[in-house]
LORO-610598 format. One record per residue (C-alpha): x, y, z; residue in one letter. Coordinates in steps of 0.05 Angstrom, whole numbers, padded with zeros to 5 digits, always signed. Layout:
N
XYZA
...
This chain:
186
-00444-00655-00198M
-00476-00590-00222N
-00504-00577-00152T
-00435-00584-00122L
-00405-00538-00175S
-00460-00485-00163R
-00452-00491-00088R
-00377-00485-00093T
-00385-00425-00139F
-00435-00392-00093A
-00392-00403-00031L
-00331-00376-00068G
-00370-00315-00091A
-00394-00302-00020L
-00324-00309+00008A
-00297-00262-00045G
-00351-00211-00030A
-00335-00216+00044G
-00261-00204+00031V
-00275-00144-00014L
-00326-00114+00034S
-00274-00121+00090G
-00227-00081+00047C
-00270-00018+00050G
-00217+00022+00086N
-00257+00081+00112G
-00232+00132+00062I
-00303+00136+00034G
-00322+00167-00031S
-00312+00240-00014N
-00262+00242-00070G
-00196+00277-00074A
-00202+00321-00013S
-00214+00261+00032A
-00153+00224+00004I
-00110+00286+00010D
-00131+00296+00083A
-00113+00224+00098R
-00046+00231+00063V
-00030+00293+00104D
-00047+00257+00169Q
-00006+00196+00148T
+00055+00238+00132L
+00050+00277+00197N
+00047+00211+00235F
+00105+00182+00196L
+00150+00242+00207Y
+00133+00247+00281S
+00143+00172+00296Q
+00201+00160+00249Y
+00238+00227+00241P
+00292+00198+00195A
+00238+00190+00141T
+00238+00265+00133R
+00308+00258+00103G
+00282+00205+00055L
+00226+00251+00034A
+00275+00308+00022D
+00319+00263-00022K
+00262+00231-00061S
+00234+00257-00126L
+00164+00233-00109G
+00125+00194-00056M
+00065+00149-00063L
+00029+00152+00003V
-00022+00097+00018M
-00054+00118+00084P
-00092+00054+00097L
-00087-00014+00065I
-00136-00066+00091T
-00120-00140+00080E
-00161-00200+00099A
-00154-00273+00084G
-00177-00343+00099F
-00143-00387+00048G
-00159-00335-00006L
-00142-00264+00012G
-00144-00194-00015G
-00127-00123+00002G
-00145-00054-00020Y
-00128+00019-00006G
-00126+00087-00039R
-00074+00142-00036G
-00038+00197-00073A
+00027+00208-00110L
+00061+00272-00088R
+00117+00307-00125V
+00147+00369-00091N
+00094+00363-00036D
+00038+00370-00088V
-00012+00315-00105T
-00005+00298-00179V
-00046+00233-00184D
-00089+00186-00142Y
-00079+00111-00140Y
-00111+00048-00114S
-00071-00011-00089A
-00100-00081-00096T
-00072-00147-00073K
-00094-00218-00080G
-00064-00279-00048S
-00076-00353-00040F
-00046-00400+00010G
-00041-00416+00083L
-00068-00352+00115Q
-00121-00329+00163I
-00135-00261+00193G
-00140-00188+00176A
-00095-00127+00184Q
-00088-00055+00166Q
-00025-00015+00153Y
+00001+00046+00117A
+00059+00050+00070H
+00099+00102+00031V
+00140+00089-00031L
+00197+00138-00040F
+00219+00144-00113F
+00293+00160-00109M
+00309+00165-00183T
+00277+00202-00241E
+00272+00137-00281D
+00234+00101-00225S
+00185+00158-00218L
+00174+00166-00293M
+00166+00090-00303N
+00115+00089-00248Y
+00075+00147-00276R
+00076+00121-00347R
+00052+00051-00330S
-00020+00030-00335N
-00014-00013-00273G
+00051-00019-00233W
+00067-00078-00190A
+00116-00074-00133A
+00172-00123-00145G
+00247-00133-00140A
+00262-00059-00151D
+00231-00042-00083V
+00277-00042-00023E
+00246-00041+00046Y
+00273+00010+00094V
+00235-00021+00152F
+00171-00056+00169K
+00139-00030+00233D
+00173-00072+00286R
+00201-00018+00330G
+00264-00011+00288E
+00297+00055+00273N
+00319+00073+00204I
+00394+00063+00200R
+00439+00113+00165A
+00460+00063+00111E
+00388+00052+00089T
+00374+00126+00082T
+00432+00131+00032T
+00414+00068-00006A
+00416+00073-00081T
+00353+00031-00094A
+00306+00064-00143P
+00245+00055-00097V
+00246+00052-00021L
+00186+00027+00018A
+00166+00042+00090V
+00110+00000+00120I
+00084+00025+00187F
+00024+00029+00232G
+00007-00045+00228Q
-00054-00068+00267A
-00091-00134+00265G
-00079-00208+00268L
-00053-00225+00199H
+00020-00247+00194V
+00066-00204+00152G
+00057-00142+00110A
+00095-00138+00045T
+00084-00102-00020L
+00097-00163-00063E
+00038-00175-00108G
+00008-00106-00097V
-00016-00073-00161K
-00023+00002-00164Y
-00072+00034-00212S
-00087+00107-00226R
-00157+00127-00204I
-00202+00187-00210I
-00232+00198-00140P
């Protein structure tokens, strides 16, 4: 019985290491300047492909930009990415996003997302928290399926609006449920 338990543990550890190594999203360890450059590129892409998001940015009090989230799963899954919180177009903090999941899943994908903080309370609650998890207070504007942002969603009164875009890979669905954001020092 001990052999089976050790074998199971070893296989589980290897699978976990494989998932985490697959989550290395190419930002590297160049620190803040690398993250800021990625954030700039992501925002330029977002505004050029989805021009209505410029209006969201203008109305928001802050934006958390996650340039690249990498997820992978085979039964057990995980995801990771790093980004920056910008207030008045200035980076004020850096964050990591981690996600774990369990269930019927297989595949890997990458995507970007931006959280638009539309109220002072939502932004302050986010900045004061030790680790913030996306939940019911996040309303999705769209998930990258060729949709355009409709006028009624750009005037929504939700405290946090999320835009998920640039999906690539063979993993079904990209949501922010279960994603935990933590402040980092790059």
